[in-house]
C-alpha positions as CSV (number, residue, x, y, z in Angstrom):
1,M,-0.8,0.2,-22.7
2,V,0.2,-1.7,-19.6
3,R,4.2,-2.5,-20.2
4,G,3.6,-6.5,-20.9
5,L,2.2,-5.6,-23.5
6,R,4.6,-3.2,-25.0
7,A,7.3,-5.5,-24.4
8,Y,6.0,-8.0,-26.3
9,S,5.3,-5.9,-29.2
10,G,8.6,-4.8,-28.8
11,L,9.6,-8.2,-29.1
12,V,7.7,-8.9,-32.2
13,A,9.1,-6.0,-33.7
14,A,12.7,-7.1,-33.2
15,L,11.8,-10.3,-34.4
16,A,10.3,-9.4,-37.6
17,A,12.8,-6.8,-38.1
18,G,15.4,-10.0,-38.4
19,G,13.3,-11.4,-40.8
20,L,11.0,-14.0,-38.5
21,L,7.8,-13.2,-38.9
22,L,5.2,-14.3,-35.8
23,A,1.8,-14.8,-35.6
24,L,-0.3,-15.2,-32.5
25,P,0.7,-18.4,-30.8
26,P,-2.7,-21.1,-30.2
27,A,-2.6,-20.0,-26.7
28,A,-3.4,-16.4,-27.4
29,Q,-6.0,-17.5,-29.6
30,G,-7.9,-18.8,-26.6
31,H,-7.3,-22.9,-27.4
32,Q,-5.2,-23.3,-24.0
33,S,-7.3,-24.2,-20.8
34,A,-8.6,-21.2,-18.7
35,P,-6.4,-20.4,-15.5
36,A,-8.5,-20.7,-12.4
37,P,-10.4,-17.2,-11.7
38,V,-8.5,-15.4,-8.2
39,A,-12.2,-16.0,-6.3
40,L,-12.1,-19.5,-6.7
41,A,-8.5,-20.0,-6.3
42,W,-8.1,-17.9,-3.2
43,P,-11.8,-17.4,-1.3
44,A,-10.3,-16.4,1.4
45,A,-7.6,-13.5,0.2
46,A,-7.9,-9.9,1.5
47,K,-9.3,-8.1,-2.3
48,A,-10.5,-4.6,-2.5
49,A,-12.0,-2.1,-4.9
50,L,-11.7,1.7,-4.8
51,P,-13.3,4.7,-6.7
52,A,-10.5,6.3,-9.0
53,T,-11.6,9.7,-7.0
54,L,-11.9,10.9,-3.6
55,A,-15.6,11.9,-1.9
56,D,-13.9,15.6,-3.1
57,G,-13.8,14.6,-7.1
58,T,-10.4,15.0,-6.8
59,A,-8.2,12.0,-8.5
60,Y,-6.7,9.6,-6.4
61,E,-3.2,7.5,-7.4
62,P,-1.9,4.8,-4.8
63,D,1.5,4.4,-4.3
64,L,1.3,1.8,-2.3
65,F,-1.0,-0.3,-0.2
66,V,-1.0,-1.0,3.6
67,D,-3.6,-3.8,3.3
68,A,-5.9,-4.4,0.3
69,A,-8.4,-1.3,1.9
70,T,-5.6,0.9,3.1
71,S,-3.6,3.0,0.4
72,V,-0.9,5.5,0.7
73,G,-1.2,8.2,-2.7
74,T,-1.7,11.3,-3.6
75,A,-4.5,13.7,-4.9
76,P,-4.5,17.5,-6.1
77,S,-6.1,19.8,-3.7
78,K,-9.8,20.7,-4.7
79,D,-8.6,24.1,-6.0
80,G,-5.3,22.5,-7.8
81,R,-3.1,24.7,-6.0
82,A,-1.4,21.8,-4.2
83,L,-0.2,17.8,-4.5
84,R,-1.3,16.0,-1.4
85,L,0.1,13.1,-0.2
86,L,-2.6,11.2,1.6
87,V,-3.5,7.7,3.6
88,R,-6.9,6.4,2.7
89,D,-8.4,4.0,4.7
90,G,-11.4,1.3,3.3
91,T,-14.2,3.5,3.8
92,G,-12.6,6.4,1.6
93,R,-11.5,8.4,4.2
94,T,-8.3,10.3,4.3
95,R,-5.5,11.6,6.2
96,E,-3.2,14.5,4.8
97,L,0.5,13.7,5.5
98,R,2.1,16.4,3.2
99,S,0.6,19.5,0.8
100,L,3.6,20.7,-1.6
101,P,2.3,23.5,-4.0
102,T,1.8,22.6,-7.8
103,A,3.8,25.9,-8.7
104,Q,6.7,23.6,-7.7
105,N,6.1,20.8,-10.0
106,P,6.1,18.3,-6.9
107,S,6.1,14.5,-6.8
108,F,6.3,12.0,-4.4
109,Q,7.3,8.2,-4.7
110,S,8.8,5.3,-3.2
111,G,6.7,5.0,-0.2
112,T,7.9,2.3,2.1
113,V,6.2,0.9,5.0
114,A,7.0,-1.2,8.2
115,G,4.2,-1.4,11.0
116,D,2.8,2.5,11.6
117,T,5.4,4.3,9.9
118,L,5.9,5.5,6.6
119,A,8.7,7.0,4.5
120,W,8.8,8.1,1.1
121,F,10.9,10.9,-1.0
122,E,9.7,13.8,-2.7
123,R,10.9,16.4,-5.0
124,T,10.1,20.2,-5.8
125,D,12.0,22.3,-8.1
126,H,12.7,24.7,-4.9
127,G,14.0,21.9,-2.1
128,G,15.4,18.9,-4.8
129,L,15.0,15.6,-3.7
130,Q,14.2,15.0,0.4
131,L,13.6,11.7,2.6
132,W,10.7,12.4,4.6
133,T,8.9,10.1,7.5
134,G,5.7,10.1,9.0
135,S,3.1,7.8,11.2
136,L,-0.3,6.4,9.4
137,R,-2.1,6.8,12.5
138,S,-1.4,10.2,13.7
139,G,-0.6,11.2,10.2
140,R,2.4,13.4,11.9
141,A,5.6,14.1,9.4
142,H,9.0,15.5,9.1
143,R,12.0,15.6,6.8
144,L,15.0,13.3,7.3
145,T,17.5,14.6,5.1
146,G,18.1,16.0,2.2
147,D,21.7,14.2,1.7
148,T,19.9,11.6,-0.4
149,G,22.8,11.5,-3.1
150,L,21.6,10.3,-7.0
151,V,19.0,7.9,-5.6
152,R,18.3,4.9,-8.6
153,F,14.7,4.4,-8.8
154,Y,13.6,0.5,-10.0
155,R,10.2,0.9,-9.7
156,S,10.7,-1.9,-7.0
157,E,9.6,-2.2,-3.4
158,N,13.0,-2.0,-2.5
159,D,13.8,1.3,-3.6
160,L,13.5,2.7,-0.4
161,L,13.7,0.0,2.4
162,I,13.0,0.5,6.5
163,A,15.3,-2.3,8.3
164,D,16.8,-2.2,11.9
165,G,15.5,1.3,12.7
166,R,17.4,2.7,9.5
167,V,15.9,4.4,6.1
168,R,18.1,2.7,3.6
169,W,18.6,3.2,-0.4
170,V,20.9,3.2,-3.2
171,A,22.5,6.3,-5.4
172,S,25.4,6.4,-7.7
173,G,28.4,6.1,-7.1
174,A,32.1,7.2,-8.1
175,N,33.2,5.5,-11.4
176,A,30.0,3.9,-12.4
177,G,29.6,2.9,-8.4
178,T,27.4,2.5,-6.2
179,E,26.5,4.2,-2.7
180,V,24.4,1.9,-0.1
181,R,22.8,5.2,1.9
182,S,21.0,5.0,5.5
183,V,19.9,7.3,7.9
184,P,18.3,6.6,11.2
185,L,14.7,6.9,11.6
186,A,15.2,9.1,14.7
187,G,17.0,11.5,12.2
188,G,20.5,11.8,11.7
189,A,23.9,12.3,9.5
190,V,23.5,9.8,6.7
191,A,25.6,6.9,6.4
192,V,27.2,5.8,2.9
193,Q,28.6,2.6,2.5
194,P,30.5,2.4,-1.5
195,E,30.3,-0.9,-3.5
196,R,31.7,-0.8,-7.0
197,G,30.0,-1.9,-9.2
198,S,26.0,-1.4,-10.5
199,W,24.0,-2.5,-7.7
200,R,19.8,-2.3,-6.4
201,L,18.5,-3.4,-3.3
202,A,16.8,-6.6,-3.0
203,G,15.4,-7.0,0.5
204,W,17.5,-5.9,3.4
205,P,20.5,-6.9,3.8
206,W,20.6,-8.0,0.2
207,L,21.5,-6.5,-3.2
208,V,21.8,-8.2,-6.7
209,D,23.9,-6.9,-9.7
210,G,23.2,-6.8,-13.3
211,A,20.6,-4.1,-13.4
212,T,22.1,-2.2,-16.5
213,S,23.4,-5.5,-17.8
214,T,21.5,-7.5,-20.5
215,S,22.2,-10.7,-19.1
216,G,21.0,-9.9,-15.7
217,T,22.0,-11.1,-12.3
218,T,25.4,-12.9,-11.5
219,T,25.6,-12.1,-8.0
220,L,23.8,-11.6,-4.8
221,R,25.5,-9.6,-2.1
222,N,25.0,-9.8,1.4
223,L,25.8,-6.5,3.2
224,V,25.5,-7.7,6.8
225,T,28.2,-10.6,6.2
226,G,29.9,-9.1,3.2
227,K,29.2,-12.7,1.2
228,D,28.7,-12.9,-2.3
229,V,26.5,-16.1,-3.6
230,P,27.2,-16.3,-7.5
231,V,24.4,-16.9,-9.4
232,T,24.2,-20.1,-12.0
233,P,24.4,-18.4,-15.4
234,T,21.6,-18.9,-18.2
235,R,22.7,-18.5,-21.7
236,K,20.4,-16.6,-24.5
237,A,18.3,-15.2,-21.4
238,E,17.7,-12.2,-19.0
239,T,18.1,-12.9,-15.6
240,S,17.0,-10.9,-12.4
241,C,17.1,-12.0,-8.8
242,S,15.7,-11.9,-5.3
243,P,17.8,-13.8,-2.8
244,Q,15.0,-16.7,-2.8
245,W,14.4,-17.0,-6.6
246,C,15.6,-16.0,-10.0
247,Q,13.5,-15.2,-13.1
248,V,14.9,-16.4,-16.2
249,V,13.4,-15.2,-19.8
250,S,14.4,-16.2,-23.0
251,L,12.5,-17.1,-25.8
252,D,11.7,-21.0,-27.4
253,D,12.7,-22.4,-30.4
254,D,9.4,-21.1,-32.1
255,G,10.2,-17.3,-31.0
256,Y,7.4,-17.1,-28.5
257,S,8.7,-15.7,-25.0
258,R,9.3,-18.0,-22.3
259,I,9.3,-17.3,-18.3
260,E,11.2,-19.6,-16.0
261,L,12.0,-19.6,-11.9
262,M,15.2,-21.6,-10.6
263,R,16.8,-20.4,-7.5
264,P,19.8,-18.6,-7.5
265,D,22.3,-22.0,-7.4
266,G,20.2,-22.9,-10.7
267,S,18.3,-26.0,-8.8
268,A,14.2,-26.0,-8.7
269,R,13.5,-24.9,-12.4
270,V,9.9,-24.6,-13.4
271,D,8.7,-23.0,-16.7
272,V,6.1,-20.6,-15.3
273,A,4.8,-19.1,-18.6
274,G,5.2,-19.0,-22.5
275,D,3.5,-17.7,-25.7
276,T,2.5,-13.9,-24.9
277,A,3.6,-13.5,-21.5
278,A,5.6,-11.0,-19.9
279,T,6.9,-10.0,-16.6
280,E,5.1,-7.0,-15.1
281,I,6.5,-6.1,-12.2
282,T,10.3,-5.2,-11.2
283,D,10.3,-7.3,-8.1
284,V,11.2,-11.6,-9.0
285,A,8.8,-13.9,-6.9
286,P,6.9,-11.5,-4.2
287,L,7.1,-13.6,-0.5
288,G,9.1,-15.8,-2.2
289,R,5.9,-17.3,-3.2
290,F,4.1,-16.1,-6.5
291,Q,5.0,-14.9,-10.2
292,V,3.6,-11.9,-11.3
293,Y,2.8,-12.1,-15.5
294,T,0.5,-10.8,-18.4
295,T,-0.6,-12.2,-21.4
296,I,-2.1,-11.0,-24.5
297,N,-5.5,-12.0,-25.0
298,A,-8.3,-11.0,-27.4
299,N,-9.2,-8.1,-25.7
300,S,-5.6,-6.6,-25.7
301,E,-5.8,-4.6,-28.8
302,L,-9.0,-2.9,-28.0
303,T,-8.6,-2.4,-24.7
304,G,-5.0,-1.7,-24.4
305,N,-5.0,-3.6,-21.1
306,A,-3.2,-7.1,-20.6
307,E,-4.9,-10.5,-18.7
308,L,-3.0,-10.3,-15.2
309,L,-2.2,-13.8,-14.1
310,V,0.1,-14.7,-10.7
311,Y,2.0,-18.1,-10.7
312,E,2.0,-20.2,-7.4
313,I,5.4,-21.5,-6.7
314,R,4.0,-24.4,-4.4
315,T,1.3,-25.8,-5.9
316,R,2.4,-24.9,-9.7
317,R,-0.9,-23.8,-10.4
318,T,-2.2,-20.3,-12.4
319,V,-4.5,-18.1,-11.1
320,Q,-6.0,-15.8,-13.2
321,V,-6.6,-12.8,-11.2
322,S,-8.2,-9.9,-14.2
323,P,-8.4,-10.6,-17.6
324,D,-8.5,-7.0,-18.7
325,A,-5.8,-5.3,-16.5
326,G,-4.1,-1.9,-16.9
327,Q,-1.8,0.3,-14.6
328,I,-0.4,-2.6,-13.1
329,A,1.7,-2.5,-9.8
330,Y,3.2,-4.5,-7.0
331,R,4.4,-3.3,-3.4
332,N,4.5,-4.2,0.1
333,G,3.0,-7.1,-0.4
334,V,-0.1,-6.1,-2.4
335,L,-1.0,-6.3,-6.3
336,S,-2.5,-3.4,-7.8
337,W,-4.4,-2.9,-11.0
338,S,-6.7,-0.9,-12.5
339,T,-10.2,-2.1,-14.8
340,G,-11.6,0.1,-17.1
341,N,-10.7,3.1,-19.6
342,L,-8.7,6.3,-19.2
343,E,-11.8,8.2,-19.1
344,T,-13.9,5.5,-16.1
345,F,-11.9,3.3,-14.3
346,V,-12.1,1.7,-10.8
347,R,-8.6,0.5,-8.8
348,H,-8.5,-3.1,-7.4
349,S,-6.2,-4.5,-4.7
350,L,-5.5,-8.4,-3.7
351,D,-3.1,-8.9,-0.7
352,L,-1.0,-11.8,-1.7
353,R,0.1,-11.9,2.3
354,T,-3.2,-12.9,2.8
355,I,-3.7,-16.0,0.6
356,A,-3.2,-19.2,2.6
């Protein structure tokens, strides 16, 4: 079941516990005009569909898409003795970057890409958490460091960044503080910049606070200039921000969810969605142009999936990406999701960078 459906269910449960019982609003019952389907709204956008298994029959789990057709992900070896990190192209061909023994409980996570260079974290019982980098073209990989600190993961495309010749991430610091860590792509010592409070990266050189606060973001910090940018507070709402936009999530007067966008200074505030709408990805307003969210529809109770929608900020229109989506993710400008069920499903991708 997707996070949006769980979030809405949790919202209903919380309100019901307080004595307010909700029925699905009219929009969720099919009385709202349908948004434009993606094929009509963005016919030239790069899209792809890929099978859930590789040519050797092993299950493939993409971590990030380089473009709509090319992805980086994991699959077990044919004999099940190893977990492989692979680059998969649009024809289904793969190139192996790394292979770790299954007996060591391996994992690969937070892949990020800049040009031909890929960086990622990997973990094993024996080696702990390590930072690696490799070439998408040649497949050559090497370890950058094991001095990662207590890395914070937010399921964001900004958990790991490549900028100005360095790989960057945040870790837990002393006294509930934050460490902004980085290492040269060519290798070398890890630089650690302590910051008071809890922060996460929001695209270099920005930090945002509020990751552990119920009210959300109050400040953006530029690590190059040292300047703090205050975020206009919102009452009875949770605010999450990127340097360009803030997402404001609240309940309307009838107890249904409401998603708005505004600039960090509070200007250009606009309604995005309501009723059963729920935010679905960590990153706010991808590319500064879109807002991704889900809604519950008639199929949701049967499939555990949700309707996947994208709000285009410039045109203020809503586009239906999929009427029945699961496993929704966003990274590196590409939105991905699956259709089907746990036994039989297909993965899809939409490169938001290719939308004119």
